C-alpha positions in Angstrom: -15.8 106.7 -92.4 -18.3 105.3 -95.0 -18.9 101.9 -96.5 -19.9 101.2 -100.1 -19.4 99.2 -103.2 -15.8 98.8 -104.1 -15.1 99.2 -107.9 -12.4 97.3 -109.7 -10.8 100.6 -110.6 -9.7 100.8 -106.9 -7.9 97.4 -107.1 -4.4 98.9 -106.6 -5.5 100.5 -103.4 -7.2 97.3 -102.3 -3.9 95.5 -102.8 -2.2 97.9 -100.5 -4.7 97.3 -97.8 -4.3 93.5 -98.2 -0.5 93.8 -98.2 -0.6 95.6 -94.9 -3.4 93.6 -93.2 -2.9 90.0 -94.1 0.1 88.7 -92.2 -0.7 85.0 -92.7 -2.0 84.9 -96.3 -0.6 86.2 -99.5 -3.9 87.9 -100.3 -2.5 90.9 -102.2 -1.1 88.6 -104.9 -4.6 87.2 -105.6 -6.5 90.3 -104.8 -8.3 90.5 -108.1 -9.4 86.9 -108.0 -10.6 87.1 -104.4 -12.3 90.5 -104.5 -13.8 90.4 -108.0 -13.6 86.8 -109.3 -16.8 84.7 -109.4 -17.5 81.5 -107.5 -18.5 78.3 -109.2 -22.2 79.2 -109.3 -22.3 82.7 -107.8 -21.2 86.2 -108.4 -19.3 88.3 -105.9 -20.2 91.5 -104.2 -17.2 93.7 -103.1 -17.3 96.3 -100.4 -14.9 99.0 -99.4 -14.5 101.3 -96.4 -13.1 104.8 -96.8 -11.9 107.3 -94.1 -12.9 110.9 -94.0 -10.1 111.8 -96.3 -11.4 109.2 -98.9 -8.5 106.8 -98.3 -9.4 103.2 -98.7 -8.9 101.5 -95.3 -10.8 98.3 -95.5 -12.1 95.7 -98.1 -14.4 92.8 -98.0 -16.0 90.4 -100.5 -19.0 88.1 -100.2 -20.2 85.4 -102.6 -23.4 83.5 -101.9 -23.0 82.2 -98.3 -19.3 82.8 -98.0 -17.5 85.8 -96.6 -14.6 85.4 -99.0 -12.3 88.1 -97.6 -12.3 90.9 -95.0 -9.3 93.0 -94.2 -8.6 96.4 -92.5 -5.5 98.5 -92.8 -3.6 98.5 -89.5 -3.8 102.3 -89.2 -7.7 102.0 -89.2 -8.0 99.1 -86.7 -10.2 99.6 -83.6 -12.2 102.4 -85.4 -15.2 100.2 -86.3 -14.1 99.6 -89.9 -14.1 95.8 -89.7 -17.5 95.8 -87.9 -19.0 98.0 -90.5 -17.7 95.9 -93.3 -18.9 92.7 -91.6 -22.3 94.2 -91.0 -22.7 95.2 -94.6 -21.7 91.7 -95.8 -24.2 90.0 -93.5 -26.9 92.4 -94.7 -26.0 91.5 -98.3 -26.1 87.8 -97.6 -29.5 88.0 -95.9 -30.8 90.1 -98.9 -29.6 87.3 -101.1 -31.7 84.8 -99.1 -28.7 83.3 -97.2 -29.2 82.0 -93.7 -25.6 81.2 -92.9 -22.3 82.8 -93.5 -19.0 80.9 -93.6 -15.6 82.6 -93.5 -13.0 82.3 -96.3 -13.7 78.8 -97.4 -15.8 79.1 -100.6 -15.2 76.0 -102.6 -13.6 76.9 -106.0 -12.5 80.4 -105.0 -11.1 80.5 -101.5 -8.1 82.3 -100.0 -7.7 79.6 -97.4 -9.8 76.7 -96.0 -10.5 78.8 -92.9 -8.8 81.3 -90.6 -5.1 80.5 -89.9 -4.8 79.2 -86.3 -2.0 81.7 -85.7 -4.4 84.6 -86.4 -5.7 84.6 -82.8 -7.0 88.2 -83.1 -9.2 87.5 -86.1 -10.6 84.3 -84.6 -11.5 86.1 -81.3 -12.9 89.0 -83.2 -15.2 86.8 -85.2 -16.3 84.7 -82.3 -17.2 87.9 -80.4 -19.5 88.7 -83.3 -21.3 85.4 -83.2 -19.2 83.2 -85.4 -18.8 79.6 -84.2 -15.8 77.2 -84.7 -16.2 74.0 -86.6 -15.4 70.8 -84.8 -12.2 69.9 -86.8 -9.2 71.8 -88.0 -8.3 71.9 -91.7 -4.8 71.6 -93.0 -2.5 72.7 -95.8 1.0 71.5 -96.3 4.0 73.2 -97.9 6.3 71.2 -100.1 9.8 72.3 -101.2 9.9 72.0 -105.0 13.5 73.2 -105.6 16.6 71.4 -104.4 14.4 68.6 -103.4 15.7 65.2 -104.8 12.2 63.8 -104.9 10.9 66.6 -107.2 12.7 66.4 -110.5 12.1 65.8 -114.2 14.1 62.6 -114.0 11.9 61.1 -111.3 8.8 62.3 -113.1 10.0 60.5 -116.3 10.5 57.3 -114.3 7.0 57.4 -112.9 5.5 58.2 -116.3 7.4 55.2 -117.8 6.1 52.9 -115.0 2.6 54.1 -115.6 3.0 53.4 -119.4 4.1 49.8 -118.6 0.7 49.4 -116.8 -1.1 50.8 -119.9 -1.6 54.4 -118.7 -0.7 57.6 -120.5 0.3 60.5 -118.3 0.3 63.8 -120.0 -0.6 67.5 -119.8 -4.3 68.2 -120.6 -5.1 70.1 -123.7 -7.4 73.1 -123.9 -9.5 71.5 -126.6 -10.5 68.8 -124.2 -11.9 71.2 -121.6 -15.6 70.2 -122.0 -14.8 66.4 -122.0 -12.5 66.6 -119.0 -14.6 68.9 -116.8 -17.6 66.7 -117.6 -15.7 63.6 -116.5 -14.6 65.3 -113.3 -18.1 66.5 -112.6 -19.6 63.0 -113.1 -17.0 61.3 -110.9 -16.3 63.9 -108.2 -18.7 66.8 -108.4 -18.5 69.8 -106.2 -16.3 72.7 -107.1 -13.6 70.5 -108.7 -14.7 70.9 -112.3 -14.7 74.7 -111.8 -11.2 74.7 -110.5 -10.0 72.3 -113.2 -11.5 74.5 -115.9 -9.7 77.6 -114.6 -6.5 75.6 -114.5 -7.0 74.5 -118.1 -7.2 78.2 -119.1 -3.5 78.8 -118.2 -0.8 78.6 -120.8 0.4 75.9 -120.6 -2.6 74.2 -119.0 -1.9 73.5 -115.4 -3.8 70.2 -115.4 -2.2 66.7 -115.9 -4.3 63.6 -116.7 -3.9 59.8 -116.8 -5.6 58.0 -119.7 -6.4 54.3 -120.0 -8.1 52.8 -123.0 -9.1 56.3 -124.2 -10.8 57.3 -120.9 -9.8 59.6 -118.1 -8.9 57.8 -114.9 -7.0 60.4 -112.9 -6.2 64.1 -112.9 -4.3 66.7 -110.9 -4.3 70.5 -111.2 -2.5 73.5 -109.8 -3.2 77.2 -109.7 -6.9 76.8 -110.6 -7.5 78.6 -107.3 -5.2 81.2 -105.9 -3.4 81.6 -109.3 0.1 82.8 -108.8 0.7 81.3 -105.4 1.9 77.8 -106.4 -1.3 76.2 -105.1 -1.9 72.5 -105.7 -5.3 70.9 -106.2 -7.7 69.5 -106.8 -6.7 65.9 -107.6 -8.5 62.6 -107.9 -8.2 59.1 -109.2 -11.2 57.1 -110.4 -11.7 54.2 -107.9 -11.1 51.4 -110.4 -7.6 52.8 -111.1 -6.3 53.5 -107.6 -3.1 51.8 -106.4 -1.4 52.1 -109.8 0.9 55.0 -108.9 -1.1 57.5 -110.9 -1.6 60.0 -108.1 2.1 60.1 -107.4 3.0 60.7 -111.0 0.4 63.4 -111.4 1.3 65.2 -108.2 5.0 65.2 -109.3 4.0 66.6 -112.7 2.3 69.5 -111.0 5.2 70.1 -108.5 7.7 70.2 -111.4 5.4 72.8 -113.0 5.2 74.9 -109.8 9.0 74.8 -109.4 9.4 77.0 -112.5 8.1 80.0 -110.6 8.0 79.1 -106.9 10.3 77.5 -104.3 7.4 75.9 -102.5 4.0 74.5 -103.4 1.1 74.8 -101.0 -1.2 71.8 -101.0 -4.6 72.9 -99.8 -7.3 71.3 -97.7 -5.5 68.0 -97.6 -6.8 64.6 -97.0 -4.1 61.9 -96.9 -1.1 63.8 -95.3 1.1 60.7 -95.4 0.7 60.5 -99.2 2.3 63.9 -99.7 5.0 63.2 -97.2 5.9 60.0 -99.0 5.9 61.4 -102.5 7.6 64.7 -101.9 8.3 65.4 -98.2 6.5 68.0 -96.2 8.4 71.1 -95.2 5.7 72.7 -93.0 2.1 72.5 -92.0 -0.6 75.2 -91.8 -3.9 74.7 -89.8 -7.1 76.6 -90.1 -10.3 77.1 -88.1 -13.6 76.9 -89.9 -15.9 79.7 -88.7 -19.6 80.2 -89.5 -22.6 82.1 -88.3 -26.4 81.6 -88.5 -27.9 84.8 -89.8 -31.0 86.0 -88.0 
């Protein structure tokens, strides 16, 4: 077995590894984005492991201080493949000047906000290698977007009309407003949200919806800016002066109607107000995640 840089030309093989290894995440669908896509302010380094017959049996990706992904084909488990990949990623992180490595949860380009709590083997494996749990669990929720009476074009039109009565325009964002919109999001919210919104604006049609009042942005919601192709909702935000006007509800519904074109469910990631999503669209299921990180010596 040997470990080395994984070229994009081996993407098809990497997808096979992810399909076999990732029981709790649809990693194979977003393999290119996770293994080779950049982060908001950092490049990615991608590593592969090959057996003696030159078959790809493991993959990993690291970006800045985040271990974005690590997976080993089941047939190669307990052969030291995962340990070798993790050691290489930690070495790369230290060479880049990083002093801490976090698992999966890179803002702007993350497979999940941590390790799924059902994946007990992965959690124990990482803890054995010095990774420590965060104090709080993180949550995603799943929302049914088909055959759901609360998710429909009719209800969306009603919410848009109510917003219009209050002086707000709800519409799909345009590509030509990319600079203005991302700048407004950066000024009000910061973090990785402008990056995710910009990626969502690159879709056709753009997967960002906005609320406008007196010519200024006052709320937005996006989907598939991260984990494109999974029906992934977020980020979303309302400027403080415009909260309580029903804008978040209308924008969420606009995104859910979009997602329903290709998916039966929408996954709302790294949620804050769970009750809001249950009220607007109903929650079909919950997922919880453990945040894991390690101080690098």
